[in-house]
Z-matrix of the N, CA and C atoms (Angstrom, degrees):
N
C 1 1.513
C 2 1.507 1 105.31
N 3 1.307 2 109.73 1 140.96
C 4 1.459 3 120.72 2 177.37
C 5 1.578 4 113.28 3 -104.68
N 6 1.313 5 119.89 4 35.37
C 7 1.426 6 122.30 5 175.83
C 8 1.463 7 110.77 6 -51.71
N 9 1.314 8 119.97 7 125.65
C 10 1.474 9 126.82 8 167.28
C 11 1.547 10 108.75 9 64.46
N 12 1.224 11 121.63 10 26.23
C 13 1.507 12 122.34 11 173.88
C 14 1.460 13 107.52 12 -100.49
N 15 1.303 14 120.11 13 122.80
C 16 1.492 15 122.45 14 -170.78
C 17 1.441 16 106.22 15 -117.21
N 18 1.336 17 119.30 16 141.69
C 19 1.304 18 124.92 17 162.45
C 20 1.681 19 107.57 18 96.96
N 21 1.389 20 111.73 19 171.47
C 22 1.401 21 115.21 20 180.00
C 23 1.510 22 110.05 21 -104.09
N 24 1.292 23 113.31 22 150.20
C 25 1.653 24 113.11 23 177.95
C 26 1.460 25 111.38 24 -95.18
N 27 1.249 26 119.00 25 -24.61
C 28 1.618 27 123.27 26 -176.91
C 29 1.458 28 109.24 27 59.96
N 30 1.398 29 123.84 28 20.05
C 31 1.492 30 121.27 29 -177.60
C 32 1.480 31 111.91 30 61.97
N 33 1.237 32 123.26 31 32.60
C 34 1.404 33 125.12 32 177.97
C 35 1.462 34 113.44 33 -124.95
N 36 1.351 35 124.46 34 162.69
C 37 1.420 36 122.72 35 173.33
C 38 1.546 37 106.97 36 -77.79
N 39 1.380 38 112.50 37 173.73
C 40 1.494 39 115.70 38 -168.20
C 41 1.512 40 109.80 39 -66.49
N 42 1.371 41 111.60 40 -37.91
C 43 1.554 42 117.76 41 -176.10
C 44 1.689 43 104.99 42 -67.55
N 45 1.298 44 118.50 43 -44.44
C 46 1.414 45 113.21 44 179.71
C 47 1.443 46 116.35 45 -66.03
N 48 1.374 47 115.77 46 -32.13
C 49 1.517 48 125.18 47 178.71
C 50 1.471 49 107.50 48 -61.85
N 51 1.304 50 111.94 49 -50.84
C 52 1.574 51 119.27 50 179.48
C 53 1.516 52 115.01 51 -56.95
N 54 1.372 53 110.46 52 -41.39
C 55 1.460 54 114.27 53 -177.24
C 56 1.557 55 108.15 54 -73.33
N 57 1.347 56 117.09 55 -39.40
C 58 1.436 57 115.42 56 176.20
C 59 1.466 58 113.80 57 -63.13
N 60 1.253 59 123.70 58 -41.86
C 61 1.466 60 127.24 59 -175.68
C 62 1.657 61 102.08 60 -70.41
N 63 1.325 62 124.18 61 -44.55
C 64 1.476 63 118.03 62 -178.27
C 65 1.502 64 108.50 63 -62.24
N 66 1.252 65 117.20 64 -43.13
C 67 1.489 66 119.26 65 177.30
C 68 1.523 67 117.71 66 -54.99
N 69 1.359 68 109.65 67 -41.02
C 70 1.535 69 112.35 68 -179.61
C 71 1.591 70 110.80 69 -75.71
N 72 1.336 71 114.37 70 -34.55
C 73 1.506 72 117.70 71 -176.96
C 74 1.567 73 104.27 72 -70.45
N 75 1.401 74 121.38 73 -41.30
C 76 1.317 75 120.80 74 178.72
C 77 1.532 76 112.19 75 -60.51
N 78 1.324 77 115.87 76 -44.79
C 79 1.407 78 118.78 77 178.97
C 80 1.509 79 113.46 78 -63.89
N 81 1.381 80 116.27 79 -33.74
C 82 1.444 81 118.10 80 177.43
C 83 1.518 82 113.94 81 -61.65
N 84 1.315 83 111.24 82 -44.43
C 85 1.502 84 119.34 83 -177.94
C 86 1.547 85 107.47 84 -70.36
N 87 1.256 86 119.91 85 -35.80
C 88 1.439 87 121.96 86 -179.01
C 89 1.498 88 113.93 87 -70.81
N 90 1.392 89 113.66 88 -45.95
C 91 1.482 90 115.21 89 -175.97
C 92 1.638 91 111.92 90 -102.56
N 93 1.283 92 117.47 91 -13.09
C 94 1.494 93 122.47 92 176.31
C 95 1.511 94 104.59 93 75.76
N 96 1.222 95 125.60 94 1.35
C 97 1.513 96 122.38 95 -176.37
C 98 1.512 97 105.43 96 -166.31
N 99 1.346 98 115.60 97 129.17
C 100 1.391 99 121.73 98 179.08
C 101 1.550 100 111.05 99 -138.36
N 102 1.345 101 119.90 100 158.34
C 103 1.374 102 121.93 101 178.81
C 104 1.561 103 107.26 102 -124.09
N 105 1.324 104 117.80 103 123.00
C 106 1.435 105 122.32 104 -175.62
C 107 1.590 106 107.75 105 -152.27
N 108 1.232 107 115.06 106 -175.33
C 109 1.456 108 119.24 107 179.92
C 110 1.506 109 109.23 108 -71.26
N 111 1.339 110 116.11 109 155.86
C 112 1.488 111 122.20 110 179.82
C 113 1.479 112 112.17 111 -51.40
N 114 1.395 113 110.69 112 -54.90
C 115 1.524 114 120.97 113 -174.22
C 116 1.635 115 107.97 114 -57.65
N 117 1.235 116 113.47 115 -47.31
C 118 1.522 117 115.04 116 -179.43
C 119 1.530 118 111.14 117 -66.09
N 120 1.343 119 115.72 118 -38.13
C 121 1.467 120 119.16 119 175.60
C 122 1.393 121 112.55 120 -57.98
N 123 1.309 122 124.90 121 -47.33
C 124 1.494 123 129.20 122 171.28
C 125 1.408 124 114.96 123 -51.34
N 126 1.272 125 118.48 124 -47.83
C 127 1.464 126 124.23 125 -176.31
C 128 1.569 127 108.57 126 -67.97
N 129 1.271 128 114.74 127 -45.69
C 130 1.426 129 123.10 128 176.38
C 131 1.581 130 113.25 129 -59.26
N 132 1.266 131 112.76 130 -38.91
C 133 1.406 132 118.92 131 178.19
C 134 1.525 133 112.63 132 -63.17
N 135 1.266 134 116.49 133 -42.68
C 136 1.457 135 121.58 134 179.90
C 137 1.604 136 111.52 135 -63.33
N 138 1.360 137 113.13 136 -40.23
C 139 1.522 138 113.91 137 175.90
C 140 1.517 139 116.99 138 -71.52
N 141 1.319 140 111.96 139 -46.68
C 142 1.428 141 123.37 140 175.22
C 143 1.450 142 118.82 141 -50.17
N 144 1.357 143 109.68 142 -43.27
C 145 1.658 144 110.94 143 -179.83
C 146 1.390 145 109.26 144 -75.92
N 147 1.248 146 122.83 145 -26.54
C 148 1.541 147 124.46 146 -178.87
C 149 1.526 148 101.72 147 -66.40
N 150 1.398 149 115.50 148 -47.90
C 151 1.495 150 118.72 149 -170.22
C 152 1.499 151 107.93 150 -68.81
N 153 1.384 152 120.20 151 -37.65
C 154 1.477 153 125.54 152 171.01
C 155 1.475 154 110.13 153 -51.38
N 156 1.313 155 116.59 154 -52.57
C 157 1.465 156 119.46 155 -177.35
C 158 1.576 157 106.25 156 -60.28
N 159 1.201 158 123.41 157 -41.48
C 160 1.519 159 123.65 158 177.29
C 161 1.459 160 107.87 159 -58.45
N 162 1.452 161 115.79 160 -45.60
C 163 1.503 162 117.72 161 177.34
C 164 1.496 163 116.70 162 -62.04
N 165 1.308 164 118.25 163 -28.43
C 166 1.528 165 118.79 164 174.03
C 167 1.473 166 111.49 165 -70.43
N 168 1.371 167 116.72 166 -36.17
C 169 1.427 168 115.59 167 174.25
C 170 1.554 169 116.24 168 -58.16
N 171 1.309 170 112.83 169 -52.29
C 172 1.505 171 123.84 170 168.71
C 173 1.441 172 114.30 171 74.65
N 174 1.421 173 115.66 172 7.92
C 175 1.537 174 112.19 173 172.45
C 176 1.515 175 116.34 174 -77.37
N 177 1.190 176 116.83 175 174.78
C 178 1.604 177 124.86 176 -174.67
C 179 1.518 178 107.16 177 -63.26
N 180 1.362 179 118.98 178 -39.58
C 181 1.496 180 119.89 179 179.71
C 182 1.553 181 108.93 180 -64.27
N 183 1.345 182 119.41 181 -43.61
C 184 1.425 183 121.62 182 178.27
C 185 1.427 184 113.77 183 -64.07
N 186 1.366 185 123.07 184 -35.82
C 187 1.411 186 123.61 185 177.05
C 188 1.514 187 112.04 186 -67.66
N 189 1.389 188 116.11 187 -35.23
C 190 1.480 189 116.71 188 175.75
C 191 1.498 190 109.67 189 -70.37
N 192 1.344 191 121.40 190 -38.27
C 193 1.476 192 116.79 191 176.99
C 194 1.476 193 113.49 192 -64.08
N 195 1.236 194 116.13 193 -37.55
C 196 1.478 195 120.87 194 -179.20
C 197 1.565 196 108.80 195 -67.30
N 198 1.273 197 117.43 196 -39.01
C 199 1.457 198 126.40 197 -178.22
C 200 1.635 199 110.20 198 -63.74
N 201 1.350 200 111.40 199 -28.15
C 202 1.550 201 114.63 200 176.19
C 203 1.495 202 112.30 201 -72.67
N 204 1.330 203 117.53 202 -25.51
C 205 1.479 204 118.44 203 177.91
C 206 1.492 205 110.40 204 -99.87
N 207 1.354 206 123.36 205 -38.97
C 208 1.284 207 126.71 206 -179.94
C 209 1.590 208 113.18 207 -95.16
N 210 1.265 209 127.58 208 92.84
C 211 1.515 210 125.66 209 -179.47
C 212 1.452 211 114.49 210 -61.66
N 213 1.387 212 121.50 211 -24.09
C 214 1.389 213 127.03 212 -168.98
C 215 1.643 214 104.29 213 -84.35
N 216 1.317 215 118.54 214 117.20
C 217 1.446 216 118.11 215 -178.81
C 218 1.475 217 114.76 216 -76.81
N 219 1.333 218 115.31 217 -23.14
C 220 1.542 219 123.23 218 179.54
C 221 1.527 220 105.59 219 -70.76
N 222 1.349 221 115.86 220 -46.49
C 223 1.548 222 111.74 221 178.09
C 224 1.476 223 111.15 222 -69.44
N 225 1.354 224 122.95 223 -32.38
C 226 1.364 225 123.97 224 173.65
C 227 1.401 226 114.39 225 -60.44
N 228 1.464 227 119.12 226 -41.09
C 229 1.471 228 117.92 227 -178.25
C 230 1.508 229 104.88 228 -72.25
N 231 1.375 230 120.71 229 -34.52
C 232 1.448 231 120.61 230 176.35
C 233 1.653 232 115.01 231 -57.38
N 234 1.170 233 109.68 232 -42.75
C 235 1.371 234 123.80 233 175.78
C 236 1.633 235 114.41 234 -52.47
N 237 1.402 236 109.43 235 -55.71
C 238 1.466 237 118.46 236 177.10
C 239 1.468 238 120.34 237 -70.92
N 240 1.343 239 111.57 238 -29.34
C 241 1.466 240 116.69 239 -175.60
C 242 1.622 241 114.26 240 -101.03
N 243 1.312 242 118.89 241 -25.84
C 244 1.422 243 122.28 242 -179.37
C 245 1.591 244 112.43 243 -113.47
N 246 1.164 245 111.94 244 -54.39
C 247 1.545 246 116.00 245 -169.78
C 248 1.535 247 113.73 246 -73.97
N 249 1.240 248 117.85 247 -50.70
C 250 1.397 249 121.08 248 -173.09
C 251 1.609 250 109.10 249 -67.54
N 252 1.307 251 124.17 250 -39.90
C 253 1.500 252 121.09 251 178.69
C 254 1.469 253 111.54 252 -60.75
N 255 1.323 254 117.91 253 -27.73
C 256 1.432 255 118.33 254 -176.60
C 257 1.633 256 108.58 255 -70.84
N 258 1.284 257 118.18 256 -28.13
C 259 1.459 258 117.46 257 -179.39
C 260 1.541 259 113.13 258 -106.78
N 261 1.291 260 121.94 259 23.50
C 262 1.463 261 128.23 260 -173.88
C 263 1.564 262 109.28 261 -56.77
N 264 1.280 263 117.43 262 -37.86
C 265 1.534 264 123.60 263 -175.72
C 266 1.386 265 112.51 264 -88.40
N 267 1.335 266 121.56 265 5.37
C 268 1.500 267 127.83 266 -172.70
C 269 1.471 268 112.35 267 -110.46
N 270 1.301 269 113.33 268 129.74
C 271 1.485 270 118.14 269 174.78
C 272 1.502 271 118.07 270 -94.29
N 273 1.285 272 112.22 271 55.05
C 274 1.509 273 115.65 272 177.91
C 275 1.594 274 108.41 273 108.05
N 276 1.363 275 113.11 274 177.49
C 277 1.386 276 116.00 275 177.00
C 278 1.478 277 115.75 276 67.26
N 279 1.487 278 112.96 277 49.07
C 280 1.395 279 123.60 278 -173.31
C 281 1.534 280 110.45 279 -88.95
N 282 1.306 281 116.77 280 -16.88
C 283 1.470 282 122.41 281 -170.07
C 284 1.492 283 112.54 282 -122.13
N 285 1.320 284 117.25 283 146.95
C 286 1.546 285 120.02 284 176.04
C 287 1.593 286 105.24 285 -117.42
N 288 1.277 287 113.78 286 146.63
C 289 1.507 288 117.94 287 168.06
C 290 1.567 289 105.39 288 -117.73
N 291 1.384 290 115.23 289 128.98
C 292 1.385 291 126.85 290 -179.16
C 293 1.472 292 106.44 291 -121.59
N 294 1.359 293 115.17 292 115.71
C 295 1.414 294 122.42 293 179.03
C 296 1.539 295 108.69 294 -71.42
N 297 1.421 296 122.18 295 130.18
C 298 1.389 297 118.21 296 -175.50
C 299 1.464 298 116.32 297 -111.08
N 300 1.343 299 117.39 298 -50.68
C 301 1.516 300 126.40 299 -167.05
C 302 1.520 301 110.40 300 -162.18
N 303 1.284 302 112.71 301 -173.33
C 304 1.462 303 123.63 302 176.25
C 305 1.405 304 101.12 303 -116.55
N 306 1.444 305 122.50 304 126.57
C 307 1.412 306 129.55 305 173.57
C 308 1.656 307 109.50 306 -58.20
N 309 1.317 308 108.10 307 135.64
C 310 1.529 309 118.38 308 -173.80
C 311 1.511 310 109.20 309 -61.65
N 312 1.351 311 115.87 310 -42.91
C 313 1.471 312 121.65 311 -176.55
C 314 1.519 313 118.92 312 -58.02
N 315 1.351 314 111.32 313 -55.05
C 316 1.480 315 118.10 314 -177.10
C 317 1.658 316 114.08 315 -126.63
N 318 1.160 317 114.85 316 12.37
C 319 1.512 318 123.16 317 -177.26
C 320 1.523 319 110.26 318 54.30
N 321 1.317 320 118.69 319 38.38
C 322 1.502 321 121.03 320 170.43
C 323 1.438 322 113.00 321 -73.58
N 324 1.345 323 120.89 322 138.10
C 325 1.415 324 119.42 323 178.48
C 326 1.501 325 109.83 324 -73.91
N 327 1.314 326 112.88 325 128.08
C 328 1.450 327 121.43 326 -172.90
C 329 1.590 328 109.77 327 -104.63
N 330 1.249 329 113.66 328 155.95
C 331 1.567 330 117.28 329 -178.04
C 332 1.509 331 109.68 330 -154.51
N 333 1.357 332 114.98 331 153.71
C 334 1.441 333 128.59 332 -179.58
C 335 1.408 334 104.98 333 -96.69
N 336 1.364 335 125.60 334 125.72
C 337 1.435 336 125.54 335 174.61
C 338 1.548 337 103.38 336 -114.70
N 339 1.342 338 113.81 337 121.36
C 340 1.519 339 120.49 338 -174.57
C 341 1.548 340 108.16 339 -140.04
N 342 1.279 341 115.56 340 163.48
C 343 1.533 342 120.85 341 167.77
C 344 1.501 343 110.79 342 -71.33
N 345 1.266 344 116.77 343 147.05
C 346 1.487 345 121.73 344 -175.26
C 347 1.546 346 109.24 345 -65.65
N 348 1.327 347 121.84 346 -20.46
C 349 1.397 348 121.76 347 176.90
C 350 1.496 349 114.87 348 -100.68
N 351 1.311 350 118.60 349 17.25
C 352 1.419 351 124.45 350 -172.20
C 353 1.594 352 112.78 351 -63.70
N 354 1.361 353 118.18 352 -37.92
C 355 1.448 354 125.63 353 178.34
C 356 1.545 355 107.03 354 -63.83
N 357 1.355 356 118.04 355 -46.67
C 358 1.432 357 124.73 356 -178.74
C 359 1.564 358 108.98 357 -55.68
N 360 1.371 359 112.87 358 -50.89
C 361 1.478 360 117.45 359 -175.38
C 362 1.573 361 110.56 360 -66.12
N 363 1.264 362 112.37 361 -32.97
C 364 1.608 363 118.05 362 -178.71
C 365 1.578 364 105.27 363 -63.72
N 366 1.301 365 112.45 364 -47.11
C 367 1.546 366 117.79 365 -171.50
C 368 1.456 367 105.57 366 -66.99
N 369 1.369 368 121.32 367 -47.63
C 370 1.481 369 124.81 368 177.05
C 371 1.575 370 113.44 369 -56.05
N 372 1.386 371 114.19 370 -45.09
C 373 1.465 372 114.62 371 178.00
C 374 1.606 373 114.55 372 -65.47
N 375 1.349 374 114.17 373 -33.01
C 376 1.422 375 117.74 374 173.78
C 377 1.493 376 110.98 375 -63.62
N 378 1.405 377 115.26 376 -48.84
C 379 1.465 378 115.80 377 176.03
C 380 1.418 379 120.20 378 -54.77
N 381 1.401 380 115.32 379 -38.75
C 382 1.460 381 118.76 380 178.71
C 383 1.581 382 106.85 381 -70.29
N 384 1.260 383 124.42 382 -40.47
C 385 1.402 384 127.50 383 177.25
C 386 1.476 385 111.83 384 -58.76
N 387 1.367 386 117.89 385 -39.57
C 388 1.504 387 119.10 386 179.50
C 389 1.481 388 109.94 387 -74.29
N 390 1.243 389 122.64 388 -26.80
C 391 1.460 390 126.47 389 172.57
C 392 1.611 391 105.88 390 -64.75
N 393 1.134 392 110.65 391 -57.08
C 394 1.558 393 114.51 392 -178.11
C 395 1.508 394 115.15 393 -55.55
N 396 1.423 395 118.68 394 -35.58
C 397 1.458 396 125.28 395 177.58
C 398 1.605 397 108.89 396 -70.95
N 399 1.253 398 123.32 397 -32.08
C 400 1.440 399 127.48 398 -179.05
C 401 1.486 400 107.61 399 -85.17
């Protein structure tokens, strides 16, 4: 029975699992969109949304809590300066999982994990680049 057992183990030890999830969350905040398996995307979404909520608070205690999970200070500063302010009026649901395909190697279901405003940001960046080119 799996009473009160939370989360996925991914067939890894606790340290390997923690390192995997840290890397995926860091990549998500750095690139704002990643492709991974559906199961990993669901676990990363749980962690990332908690971290974004801490980013919205923005106090010193929140920064220290985020730094315990994200060792990269550049990504942490991006979280507090760019990502969190975009979602300040939102009460959760910052990320979206879009199932895309089955991986060729092992037929694992793949998904794209991205911020809900990713398309809007992409369009605004393209518009700015068009203005610079003209």
